[in-house]
N, C-alpha and C positions, 0 to 999 in steps of 0.2 A: 217839111222841117229837118232842116240836118243836124243829125247826132254825129259828136267823132266820140271814140274809143281809145282807151290805151291798153296794152294786155298787160300783165306779167310775168313775173318770172318763168322760165320753161318754155316760152317761146324762140329765143337764144340760139344763133346758127356762126360757122364760122362764115365770114363774107361780110353779115351785115354790115349794113350802111356803106358800103365801102365805095358803088356807086356814086351815092348820096356826095361823099367827101372826092372823090375825083372828079364830078362835072357840074360841082355848084360849089360856087367861093366862097356865097354865106355857111353852107353846110360843113365848110372847112373849115372855118373860123372858128363857128361856135366845136368843133369838134376839138380844136387846138386850146381851145380855151379850155376846155372841158379837160385834158390831159395836162396842162397846167396846175388845174385845183386840183386836180386827183395827186399829183405830183407821181404820175407814171403813164406810161406813153398804152393808154385803154386801147386805144384804133389800133395798135402795132398785135393787142391779144385780137378784137373784132377781126379785122380784117385777115389776116396770116396765122392765130395762132393754132392750138389744140383743140379739141373739145375738152379734154381735161382742165387746160386755162381758165377755157373760158365757164367752165357750170363751178368756179369757186364762187360764191355769194358774193362773194367784195364785190371781183369781177364782173359776174352776171347783172347784179342789179342795177349799176351805174351804165353797165354795156346797152341791157333794155330799155331804158329811160333814154338814155343819148339818140338811137335811133329812131323812137317814139319821137319823144320832144322834135328833134330838127327836122325829120320829116313833116310834120304837122306848118313847123314854121316856115318851111322854104316853100309851103303852099303859096305863100304872099299873100291874095286877094282871095281866092280860092277855099284857104282856112278860116269861112265863116261860118263857126257853131251856134246853133241854137241855143242846145246843151252840148255840154259833156260828162263822161264817165271814166275811171280806169279801173281794172283790175287789180286790187294788191296795191304790189310796188305802182301798177298803170293808174293808180290815183293820185302820187305825185307829179309823175308827167303830164294826167288834162290838168293839174292845175296848175302847171307853170306853161301849158299852150292858152289855157284861157286867161292868163294875166294876174293869177293871183299871189306866185310867187313868181323871184326874180330866175335866170335861166342861172345866174350863176350859184345863188341859195339853195333852186332845185338840186343841184349836183352837190353842194356842202350837203345837203341833206340824206341824201339816196346814197351818199357815200357812208354817212356816219347812220343809217336802217343798218345798210349790210351789214358793217362791221357790228352793232349791237346786235345783230341776228346771228350771226357767224361766235359771237363770244356764248351768249346766252344758249344756241346749240353744244357746243362743246363743255358747256353747266350742266345740261340736263338735256345728253343723246333721246329724241323723239322721231318721230316720222310720219308719215301720211298717207292714208290711200283713198285712192278711187272706188265709188261703190257705183254700181251700175245695176236700175233697173229696179229697184225699193223706193216705195215714199218718203217723204223727208221724215216724215213723222216716226213711220217704222225703223229709222235708220238714226233720229236722235232717241228712241225711247230705249234700243239696244243701248246706245251709247251710256246711258243714264244708266241700264243695269249692271254695264262691266265696270264700269269706274268707280274706285274707293280712291280713300285717300294717299296720294303718292303714286297711284298710276293711276291719270285719269287719261280717257280718248273724247273730245268735242266735235259737234258738225262743224267746222273748218268753212269752207267754201260752196255754197248754195249755186252751182254752175249753172245748168237749165232744166227742165224738168228730168228725172230718173237719172240725173247726175250730180251726185253731191261725195265733196273730199271729208275724207274728216282727218284729226287728227292728235296725237296724244305720245305718250311713252309706248315702247317696240311691244312692250309684253301687250298692254291694253288696246293696242290698234290689232297683234294676231288674236287676240281673242274675240275681237269683233268682229272682225272678217270672216271669222268661223260660225260666227252665232247669226250672222245676215247671212250668208251662204244659206244656211240648214234655215232663213228665213224666206230664202227664193231671191235673193241677188244674181242677178245674172256673172256679178261678177264685183269682187271684191279683192284689186289688188295692188300690196302694197308698194311707194310710187319712191322713184329715187329720188329723195332732195334729203336736204342736210340736215332736217333738222323738225320740230313741229311748230309750224308758221299757222298764225290765227288759233294759238291755243294758249291756260295759262301757263304752258313752259316757257310764254314769250315776254313773260313779264319782265324781269331784268333788263331783257331790252327795251322793254317799252320804257321802264325807266330813264334807261340812258336816252334813248330818243327824244320823251320828252323834256329833257335842259335844254338838245337843241333845234327842234321844235318851237320852242320858247322864248329861245334868245333871238328866231327869225321875225321880219319884217313878213306880213299877209297883207295884201291889195284885197280889193273885191275886183273879183272875175270878173268877165265882160260879160259872160253868162253864166247860169246854173250849172253850178256842178253836181252831183247826184254820189254821195258818198256811201262807201261800204257799208258803214256802221250800220246805216238805219232805211239806206236807200231812196233817201227822202232829196231833193234838190237843195244846194246851200249857195247864199251870195256873201251871206256877213262873214267877216273872215274870222272874228272870234270864234264862231262855230265852227268853221272850216278847221282851227287848227287844233280843237277840241277834240271832233273826230277824228282826226290823224293820229292822233296821241292814241285815241281807242282801238285805233283800229290790228294793231298788231297783235293784240290779246281777243280779238271780237272775230265774230262771222266776217266771212265777205258776203253781203247778199245781192250777189250780181243779177239770178233771175228777177227777184224786185223790181232792182234798180232797171233794169230794161223796162220791163212791165210798166213802169209808174213814167219811164221817159215816153214809149211808146203813150199811155193814156195820155199825156201832156202834149200829144201829137208830132213825135218821131215815126219819120215815115223810111229815112233815111241814115242807114248809120253805114261810117266812114271809118275802118280800124286802122290807125296811126302805130305801124311798128313793125315789128318780123312777125314772120306767123299769119296765118288765119284762127286761130285757135275761139276767138271773141267772134266770128264771121261765123264758127260754125253752130256754139252755145245760141247766139242771139237767133241763127236757122231754126232750133230744133225751142226754142220760146214764143218764138213766135214768127210761122212763116208768110206771112201777109207783109210783111214789113221789106223792106232792100237790104242787105246787107254785104259790103268789101272793103277791100285795100283802094288803097290812093291810087286813083285811075292814071 
C-alpha cells in the first residue's frame, strides 16, 4: 500500500523546483499561478535566489509547499495514495495533494500561515533545539522541570525514536539543553530557526490563522490524511479543519503517524518535495518499509 508524505520547513534549497518548471507545462502553469496569488515572483527566489532570501519564513513555507504539491500533482496517475501525511507545514501540502483543499486556497493558507508565524516570532522571540539519544519521556520530564510562567519549553516534534525537537523561550531552551546533556543526551543542539514553532508561543499565530482556515472551504480528501495533532487518519472536512487550527501550538506526532500508517497497511512511502528528511525518519521508525523520493 502506497503512502505519500510531504516535508516541512528546513528542507528547502536554492534551485528547488527549477527542473519541474522548465520541463513540465502543468508545473510551469501552477508555479505562475502561485506567483500571481502571492503577489511576488517566488519562483525567482526558489530557482536563483540566495540562501538568506529563501530562509525567510514568508518565503520558505510557500516555497516548500509549492515544490511538494506540484511534484505530486505532476505525477498524474502515478499519484495514487492509499493515505497521506505531512510534517508540520507539509500537512497543508498533503491536504492539497489529496484534494481536501484547492491549490489556490492552499497557496493562500500557506502564505497566511507563514506571515502569522513570522509576526508571532517577532512578538515573542523563541527557538528550537534537536535532542538526540534520550527517551521521549525523559525529555518531556526535563521540559516540565525547566518551564516556568513566561519561560517555557515543550516537546514540539516527535520525529523518530531517539530524535525529538523541543521548542520555547531562548532561556528555557538553553537551560533544558544543559539538563538534557547532563541526563545523557548525545546531542542537545539549538537550531537555526526563526522562532518557537509548535509551542504555546505560537498562540497569536494560531488565532490569526484560525480566521483564514475557517473562511476556507475544505472537501473530503480522496484518501485518509494522518494529521500531526493526533497521528490519526481523517477524512471529515470539519475534523481536518479543527486539527489544522490546533497544529501551530501542538506537537508534531510524526513517529506515531508513521507507525499508525504502517499498522493500516502502508509499506511503501514516497516523499514528495525537497530533501530526504522524512525518508531518513521513516527508516529509523521502521526498517521493514520502503521509503524513497519520487522515482
